N, C-alpha and C positions, 0 to 999 in steps of 0.2 A: 281755601284749604286751611285746615288747622295744623299748627306746627307740632312736631314731635319733641318731647323732652328726651334728650340723649342721656339716659341713665348710665350707660356703659362709658360714654365719653366723660361724664362727670366723675365717675369712680376712678378713672385712669389718671393718675397724677404725674404721668410722664409728659415731657415737652413733645408736642405733635408737630410734624413738619411734612408738607407736601411740596415738592419742588419740580419745576420744569414740566408740569403736566397741566391739563385742563381740568380743574376741580369742578365736580358736579355733585350736588346733593339736594335732597328734598328739603322742604321747609322744616327747620328745627331750631332749638334753642338750648342754652345751658348757661350756667353761671360764669363759666370761663370766658375770657375775652379772646376773640378770634380776629386775626389780622390777615389781610390779603393784599399782596403787592402784584399788580398786573405787569408781567414781564414783557409780554408781546401781544399784539392783536387787540381785539375788542371783547369785552365781557359784560354780560347782563346779570345783575345781582338784584334780588328782591329783598327788601328790608322793611319790616313793619308795613306791608301792603303797598309799598312804593317801589317802582322799578328805577334802577340806576344803570346807565350805560357808561361803562368805564373803558378807557383805552390804556395803551402801554404807559408805564411810569405814572400811574395813579394808584391811590390806596383806599381800601375799604376797611372799616373797623366795625365789628359786631360787638356791642357792649353786652354786659351781663343781662341775660334773659331777653335779649332782643331777638325776634324771630327773623330768620334769614335763610335764603337759598341761593344756589348758583345754577344758572342755566348752562347747557352745553354750548361750547363755542368751537368753531372749526379752525379758527386762526389764533387762538389765545393760549398762553401758558401763564401760570401764576405761582408765586410763593405763598403758601397758606400756612400760618402758624397759629396753633391753639395753645394759649399760655395756661399752665396748670395753676390752680388756685393758690397753692402753697408758695408759688413764686410771685404772686401778686399781693402778698401781705402788705408790703410798704405802700403800694398803690391804694389798697382798700383802707389802710389806716389813715391815709391823708385825704382820700376822696371817696370814701365808702358811702357817704350820703349824697353824692353827686352822680351825674351821668354825663357821658361824653356828648357834647352838644350836636355834633355832626357825625355822619357815618362815612362820608367820602371826602377825600382831599384831592383836588384836581390840579393844584399847582405842581407842575411836573418838576420844576427845579427843586422844590422842597422835598418832593417824594424821592427824587434821585439822591438827595442828600441822606435820606433815611435808608436807602437800599442796602448800604454796607452792613447796617445793623441787622436787617432781615437775613442777609446771607451769612453773617457771622453766627446768628442763632441757629440757622439751618445746619451749620457745621456740627452742632451739639458737642461742644467742647466737653471732655470728660471731667473738667474741673467745675463743680457746681457754682463756685463763687464767680467765675468768669461769666457763666450763663446768667446768673442772677444780676450781675452788674449790667450786662447788655439789655436785659429785660427792663430794669429800672431806667436805664438811659433812654430806651425806645419809648417806654410809657411816658417818660417826662416830656419827650418831644411831641408825643401825641396830645398830651394835655395842653402844651403850648400852642400847637397848630390847629387842632380840632376844636379846642375850647371845652369847658365843662359848665354845667349849670346844676342847681339844686334839684333833687328829685321831688316830685309833687307829694309823694308819700314815702315814708321810711318803712321799708318792708323787713320782715323777719325772714331772712334768706334760709336759715336752718329749717324753719317751719315749712315753707313752701317746698323745699327740697325733700323733706320727709313725706309730704303729701304726694308729690309726683312719684317718688320712689315706691310708695305704697301702691299707687295705682298701677305702676309699671309691673309690679310683682304679682298683682291680684286681679288684673283686668279680665281674666277668664271667669272669675266668680261674679256673683250678683253684687254690683256696686251701685249705690244711689247716693244722692245728696244726703239723705237721712243717715245711711250707714256710715258714710265718711265723717259727717259731723259728729256722730256718736263716738266713732273710733277715736277722734282727736279731741273729744270733750269740748266741742263748741256748739252753740246754737246753729241750726241749719241756715238761718238768715245771715248771721255774721260770717259763717264759713263760706257761704255762697258769694257774699260781697268781696271777701278777701280773694277768693279763687278767681272771680270774674275780673277784678281789678288787676290782678297779676297777669293773667293769661288772655284777657280780652275775649273770653268765651265762657260758656257754662260747662258744668260737669258732664251733662249728657253729650254735648258736641265733642268734648275732649275725649271721653271714653269711646265714642264711635270711631274717632280717628285712630286711636291707639289700636282698637280691635281690627279696623280695616287694614292697617299696616301689617298686623300679625297675620291676618287671613291672606293678604297678598303675598307675603313671604312664603307661606305654605303652598300657595298655588304656583309660585315660581319654582319650588322644588319638584312639582309635578307628581307628588305622591298621594294627593287627596283630591276629591272633587270639591265643587263649590260649596255644597251643603255641609260637608264634613269640615271644611276650612272655616266656614262661618260659625258653626256651632262650637268648634274647638277654640275659636278666638273669643268666645264669650257672647256672641249674638244669641238672642232668644229664639230666633227663627231665620230662615233664609229670606223671608220678606223684609225683616228688619235690616238684614245685611244689604239687600238691594236698595232700600230706601237711603241708607247711609252712604252707599257708594255713589248713587245718583246725586246726592247732596254735595259731596266733597270732591268728586272727580268728574271730568268730562271724558266720556269714552263711548264707543259704539258697541263693542263686545267685551265680555269678561276677560278675554285673553289680552286685551289692551291694558288692563290693570296691572298685569305682571311686569309691564315695561316701566312702571313708575318708580323713579328713585334709583340712584346708585351712589356709592360712597367714594370719597376721595381716598387715594392710596398713599402710603409712605414711600418717598423716594429719598435715598440717602446721598446720591452723588451730586456734586455741584462744583462750580468754579467760583472761588471767592473773589470779589471785586472790591478793591479799596482805593478810593481816589482822595488823597489828602485835601485837594482843593474843595471837594464837595463837603467833606467834614468841616472845613473852616467856614464854608457858607452856612451850613446848618447851625453851627455854634453861634455865628454872627446873628442869624435869624432869631435864635432863642434869646440872645442877650438884648436884642432890640425890642423884643416882645411884640413883634408885628403879627 
């Protein structure tokens, strides 16, 4: 399945927190960095086509533009934090040409040492300087424990964001590789190479996925039939819609498609936990560089 670029998430510059719930979301990506602390139970997370099985007191990190999704769990709750880009300026300044080497941290002692920072950010202190300090501290520990490595290619984030935003706003119209390349003043061969290297798929597949998700949302509302939903979402015919649906989803009947995907929700209430001995252990770990 192809991931969705979350344009609305990218445009929202607020600190996002989901606490004490089981976060579930379809495959998606954004420039923002997303952090997940498993509070209880077991959680299956998909990241760049690999499945990870995490349990309580383990951490997952989705780096910029990394495709990820969360499967439903019956026994798990998590703290999920999406860090706004403007609060990652220091991190991007220092490590903007690097990527986080690993996406999971399984050492429970180190994860527990980071937990107070997750909970403190979840509190959303009204003082932005306090929140900024906590984000810098948490990202510093993530760099130390997860590790970083140079990116194979240096991307123009602003350019790809403009392309994805343009597609998101115009997918109902006729869009092709030629029209996109022409709109952004690139040769179609160069444009295709950049797009494919960034998203690991081609324009046709990505457009199909965006249109499918739009059609599914219309069907979930129950106000249109399949043909109207397909055409309104930008498919040239109902046959094209069915071919795309069969390619990207496994389902027996169209009604099964409306069950795909759900969004995590904001939860404001929590109990802050701060253990000084855990903070000392985290600081010692960072100083040793282990």
